[in-house]
C-alpha positions, 0 to 999 in steps of 0.5 A: 465493492469488496475491499480489504481495509486496515487503519492506524493512528500514528502520533506524528503530523501528516507531513512527517508520515508523508515522508515515508510515502513520497520517496522510494527510500521511505517506501522501502523502509516499510513496504518492501526493501526490494521495491523499485518505483518511479514515484510520479503519476504514471510511474511504474513500480515492481516489488516482491509480494508478501509471500516471497514468490509472487511479484507485484507491479503497477503504476502510480495512479494518484499522488496527493502530498500529505493526503493520498497515494494510489497504486494500481496493483497486479499480481504477476503470473497469477491469472489477473487480467486487470489490476486492483488498487492500493489506496493509502490515505492520510487524515490529520487528527488531534494526536497526529495522523489517521492512516487508512490502507485499502486494497480494492478492485478484486471483483474486476481483476478478471480471475475466476475465484477472485473471492478467494484472492480477497480472502487471502488478502484479508489474512495477509493484511493481518499477518504482514502488519504493513501499517505497523511497519509504517508507524515504526518507520515514522517513529524511528525517523521522529526519535 
């Protein structure tokens, strides 16, 4: 299955990293300051995309404390008929937490040329460095 994946090791336990994933304020610190989210399974969210013009919306699909946050992911007004997914997983390590972020479901969005969308997400993942922003938010809270 085509996916865009990035990971980072953060020198803090999953309980500390989870605080940035389990509240709207925490998510706003690193994902998007304009995020509006009902942070419960089935809750809706909406935020501007990284390009500043696209809006992203979806619902919370899964919320496993200190383990995983899964969101459906739909670019509004971009020809997507079905959402993809954003999955963020936390795994404890000897030095803290391994965080993995995966965008998947591109083949199922129902848009011709979905491969170009996947490639754009690859470029965007490198440009926006959201996991670095997460790590910075965690370490700012720990310090």
